[in-house]
C-alpha positions in Angstrom: 0.0 0.0 0.0 1.4 3.4 -0.9 0.9 6.2 1.6 -1.0 9.4 0.7 -2.9 12.1 2.5 -6.6 12.8 2.1 -7.9 15.8 0.2 -8.0 18.8 2.5 -5.0 17.8 4.5 -3.2 20.8 6.0 -0.7 22.5 3.7 2.8 21.3 4.2 2.0 17.9 5.4 4.0 15.0 4.1 3.2 11.3 3.9 6.1 8.8 4.6 7.8 8.2 1.3 10.0 5.4 -0.2 13.2 7.2 0.9 12.4 6.4 4.5 14.3 5.9 7.7 12.7 2.4 7.6 15.3 1.5 5.0 18.3 3.3 6.6 19.8 0.6 8.9 18.9 -2.1 6.4 20.7 -0.3 3.7 23.7 0.4 5.9 24.0 -3.3 6.9 23.7 -4.3 3.3 26.5 -1.9 2.4 28.9 -4.1 4.4 27.6 -7.4 3.2 25.0 -8.1 5.8 21.8 -8.6 3.8 18.3 -8.9 5.1 14.7 -9.0 3.8 11.6 -7.5 5.4 7.9 -7.5 4.4 8.6 -4.3 2.5 11.8 -4.9 0.6 15.3 -6.5 0.5 18.2 -4.7 2.0 19.8 -4.5 -1.5 16.7 -2.6 -2.7 16.9 -0.3 0.3 20.6 0.4 -0.3 19.9 1.3 -3.9 17.0 3.5 -3.0 19.0 5.5 -0.5 22.2 5.5 -2.6 24.6 4.1 0.0 28.0 2.9 -1.3 29.7 -0.4 -0.4 32.2 -0.4 2.4 34.3 -2.6 4.6 32.5 -1.6 7.8 29.8 0.9 8.8 29.1 3.2 11.8 25.4 4.1 11.9 24.6 7.1 14.0 21.0 7.9 15.0 20.6 11.4 16.4 17.3 11.8 18.2 15.4 15.0 17.2 17.8 16.3 14.4 15.3 17.2 11.7 16.7 18.0 8.2 15.0 21.5 8.3 16.2 22.1 11.9 19.7 21.3 10.9 19.5 23.4 7.7 18.4 26.4 9.7 21.4 26.1 12.0 24.0 24.5 9.7 26.5 27.3 10.3 26.9 25.8 13.7 27.7 22.3 12.3 30.8 22.6 10.1 31.7 18.9 10.4 28.3 17.7 9.3 28.2 20.3 6.6 31.5 19.0 5.2 30.2 15.5 4.8 28.1 14.3 1.9 24.5 15.2 2.4 22.1 13.0 0.4 18.5 13.7 -0.3 16.6 13.8 3.1 14.6 10.9 4.2 11.1 10.9 5.6 10.5 9.4 9.0 7.4 7.4 9.9 3.9 8.4 11.1 3.7 9.4 13.8 7.1 11.2 13.8 8.2 10.1 17.2 11.0 8.1 18.7 9.3 4.8 19.7 7.8 4.5 16.2 10.8 5.6 14.3 13.6 3.8 16.2 11.6 0.6 15.9 11.1 1.2 12.1 14.9 1.7 11.8 15.7 -1.5 13.8 13.1 -3.7 12.1 12.8 -2.2 8.6 9.0 -2.3 9.2 6.5 0.4 9.4 4.5 1.2 12.6 1.4 -0.7 11.4 3.4 -3.9 11.5 5.3 -3.2 14.7 2.3 -1.7 16.6 4.7 1.1 17.8 2.3 3.8 16.9 3.0 6.6 19.3 4.6 7.8 22.5 1.8 6.0 24.3 -1.2 3.7 23.5 -4.0 2.1 25.3 -3.3 -1.5 26.3 -6.0 -3.8 25.0 -5.6 -6.0 28.0 -5.8 -3.3 30.8 -7.6 -0.5 29.0 -5.0 1.9 30.4 -2.3 3.9 28.5 1.3 2.8 28.7 4.5 4.4 27.4 6.3 2.8 24.5 9.5 4.5 25.7 9.5 3.6 29.4 7.0 0.6 29.1 5.9 1.4 32.7 2.9 -0.8 33.3 2.9 -2.0 29.7 2.9 -5.5 28.2 6.0 -7.5 27.4 7.8 -5.5 24.7 8.9 -8.6 22.8 5.4 -10.0 22.8 4.0 -6.6 21.8 6.5 -6.0 19.0 7.0 -9.5 17.7 8.3 -8.6 14.2 11.9 -9.7 14.0 14.6 -7.0 14.1 17.2 -6.7 11.4 19.7 -8.2 13.8 17.5 -11.2 14.5 17.1 -11.6 10.7 20.9 -11.8 10.5 21.1 -14.8 12.7 24.7 -15.8 13.5 26.0 -12.9 11.5 24.6 -10.5 14.1 27.8 -11.3 16.1 29.5 -8.8 13.7 27.2 -6.0 15.0 26.9 -4.1 18.2 24.8 -1.3 19.7 26.6 1.4 21.6 24.3 2.9 24.2 24.1 4.1 27.9 23.6 1.5 30.6 20.0 2.6 31.3 19.0 1.6 27.7 20.4 -2.0 27.9 17.5 -4.3 28.1 15.0 -1.5 28.1 11.5 -2.0 26.6 12.3 0.1 23.5 15.7 -1.6 23.0 14.1 -5.0 23.1 11.3 -3.9 20.7 13.7 -2.3 18.2 17.2 -3.6 18.5 17.2 -7.0 20.1 19.7 -9.5 18.6 22.8 -7.4 18.7 25.2 -7.2 21.6 25.3 -4.1 23.7 28.4 -2.0 24.4 27.8 0.4 27.3 29.1 4.0 27.0 27.6 7.0 28.6 29.0 10.3 27.2 29.2 11.2 23.5 33.0 10.9 23.6 32.7 7.5 25.3 30.4 6.3 22.6 32.6 7.6 19.9 35.6 5.8 21.3 33.6 2.6 21.9 32.4 2.6 18.3 35.9 3.0 16.9 37.2 0.3 19.2 34.5 -2.1 18.2 35.2 -1.7 14.5 39.0 -1.9 15.0 38.5 -5.2 16.9 36.6 -6.8 14.1 33.0 -5.7 14.2 31.5 -4.8 10.8 28.6 -2.7 11.9 28.0 -0.4 14.9 24.8 1.4 15.8 25.3 4.5 17.9 22.5 6.5 19.4 22.6 10.1 20.8 19.5 11.6 22.4 20.6 15.0 23.8 19.5 17.1 20.8 16.0 15.9 21.4 16.1 16.4 25.1 17.3 20.0 24.8 14.7 20.6 22.1 11.9 19.5 24.3 13.0 21.6 27.3 14.2 24.7 25.5 13.0 24.6 22.0 14.7 24.2 18.6 15.1 28.0 18.3 16.9 28.3 21.6 20.6 29.0 22.2 20.8 25.8 24.2 19.7 23.8 21.2 22.4 25.4 19.1 25.0 24.6 21.8 23.9 21.0 21.8 24.2 20.9 18.0 27.7 22.2 18.2 28.5 19.5 20.8 27.1 16.9 18.5 29.1 18.3 15.5 32.3 18.2 17.5 31.6 14.6 18.4 31.0 13.6 14.8 34.3 15.2 13.9 36.0 13.1 16.6 34.1 10.0 15.4 35.4 10.5 11.8 39.0 10.7 13.1 38.5 7.7 15.4 36.9 5.2 13.0 39.3 2.9 11.1 40.0 3.7 7.5 37.4 2.4 5.0 34.5 2.8 7.4 31.2 4.2 6.0 29.8 6.7 8.5 26.0 7.2 8.2 24.2 9.9 10.2 20.5 10.2 10.3 17.7 11.0 12.8 14.3 9.7 13.9 12.3 12.9 13.5 12.4 16.7 13.5 10.8 19.2 15.9 8.6 22.3 16.0 8.3 24.8 18.8 4.8 25.2 20.2 3.0 28.4 19.3 -0.5 27.5 20.4 -1.6 24.9 22.9 -5.3 23.8 23.3 -6.3 22.0 26.5 -9.0 19.4 25.7 -10.1 19.4 29.4 -11.0 23.1 29.1 -12.8 22.7 25.7 -16.2 21.0 26.2 -16.6 20.5 22.4 -13.4 18.6 22.3 -13.8 16.7 25.6 -17.3 15.4 24.8 -17.2 11.7 24.1 -13.5 11.3 24.9 -12.8 8.2 27.0 -9.0 8.4 26.9 -6.2 10.3 25.2 -2.9 8.8 24.3 -0.1 9.4 21.7 1.4 12.8 22.0 0.3 16.4 21.7 1.1 16.6 18.0 -0.3 13.2 17.1 -3.2 12.2 19.4 -4.9 8.8 19.7 -8.4 9.5 20.9 -10.4 6.6 22.3 -14.2 7.0 22.1 -17.4 5.1 21.7 -18.5 7.1 18.6 -15.6 7.7 16.3 -17.5 9.3 13.5 -19.3 11.8 15.6 -16.2 12.8 17.6 -14.1 13.2 14.5 -16.7 15.4 12.9 -16.9 17.6 16.0 -13.1 17.9 16.3 -12.8 18.8 12.6 -15.4 21.5 13.2 -13.5 23.0 16.1 -9.9 22.6 14.9 -10.6 23.2 11.2 -7.5 23.5 9.1 -5.2 23.4 12.2 -5.3 19.6 12.3 -5.9 16.5 10.2 -8.5 14.5 12.1 -9.4 11.0 10.9 -11.2 8.0 12.2 -9.1 4.9 12.7 -10.3 3.4 9.4 -9.7 6.6 7.5 -6.2 6.9 8.9 -5.3 3.3 8.1 -6.8 3.8 4.6 -4.3 6.5 3.8 -1.4 4.0 4.3 0.6 6.4 6.4 1.1 3.8 9.1 1.8 1.0 6.6 -0.1 -2.3 6.6 -1.7 -2.6 10.0 -1.7 -5.8 11.9 -4.3 -6.9 14.4 -2.4 -5.6 17.5 -1.9 -2.1 15.9 -5.6 -2.0 14.9 -6.7 -2.9 18.4 -4.3 -0.5 20.2 -4.6 2.7 18.1 -7.1 5.4 18.8 -10.6 5.3 17.4 -9.8 8.8 16.1 -6.3 10.2 15.2 -5.5 13.9 15.2 -2.3 15.2 13.5 -1.8 18.9 14.5 -0.7 21.4 11.8 1.6 24.4 12.0 2.8 24.8 15.6 -0.4 23.7 17.4 -0.3 21.4 20.4 -3.4 19.6 21.8 -3.1 18.3 25.4 -5.2 17.0 28.2 -4.5 19.4 31.1 -6.2 17.1 33.6 -3.3 14.7 33.3 -0.6 17.3 34.0 1.2 17.0 37.3 0.8 20.1 39.5 3.6 22.5 38.6 4.7 20.3 35.7 6.4 22.2 32.9 5.1 21.9 29.3 7.5 21.0 26.5 8.7 23.8 24.3 9.7 21.7 21.3 7.4 18.9 20.2 7.0 16.4 17.4 4.8 13.6 16.1 2.8 15.2 13.3 3.3 15.3 9.5 4.8 18.7 8.8 8.0 18.9 6.8 9.9 20.1 9.8 8.9 17.0 11.8 8.9 14.5 8.9 12.2 15.2 7.1 15.4 13.9 8.5 19.0 14.2 7.1 20.9 11.4 5.5 24.6 12.3 5.8 27.3 9.9 4.7 31.1 9.9 4.6 33.6 7.1 4.0 36.5 7.9 6.3 
């Protein structure tokens, strides 16, 4: 099924395209002779689509929150990344959020297959929401996300791969859902991870996956337009320069991201808007991509469209799946996703203030929706 947006979708929205982060790790592994096949494509097809060259070994870097348009707006602060080869940007998945995107990278499958369809979802077994990042109170992550990861598809050859990550991520729910099958190398700081990646490749590994999350963290707390975000971009850029100097000769360095980010300009609280709150049983997802659970999807969707107008793309579950933006949806995804899905446009955020802890701060930078700024991520490569 090809993805497309319905007539009347907000201007500037993008559907996930064939040049997708879903294909990024698959293509990188194929580049070093570690082929796989998913329900979507072969890794050789992914490599050709993305245009990655062959190499002896690869270091794959996923930077959380580094959107292509975010980077372009501040590229003067990233001389190292600017000096590398920048290929045509990729689209991330829908929703444009970490749990969905990292699992798409690690499995080569879209969220409809993995059932990783947001920051949080309602558990069909308990009826309560759970986080697909922390998995607090959630189902077993391997049972929930049962599609094999690319590392599992490699079988014995996965011994040639490792995932460099901080200790708190080893064995976490998201790691199990997205990256199980590869051995973990623990490293905390960016410099530690850079050194660990270089060491692993010098000692015979053929593929290293390295994750960095601080760009996203600063974006959430301070906003993409903040001096603090620029400072973190400069820190990342310096780390990528060190990484290029540290990797053994002949290594393909691939840098991409899971999503971009927008800074909130308007925030609507559902709990303070009777027309939006009526009929809502539960909200999950995130403020840019809400899963709304209700007993009357058609009526609620019509009411939300009337109130939000062109500021959001509001669809019933069946309408949303019919667009193909989530990919082919399995039973678990269908049961878990909201009866209505609302993707916010421009810089609008929609929240449920009744769930906010007293004194809790709102995020400045957010993501999850289908705007270019959230959907486009860079694809930067360099053979060192």
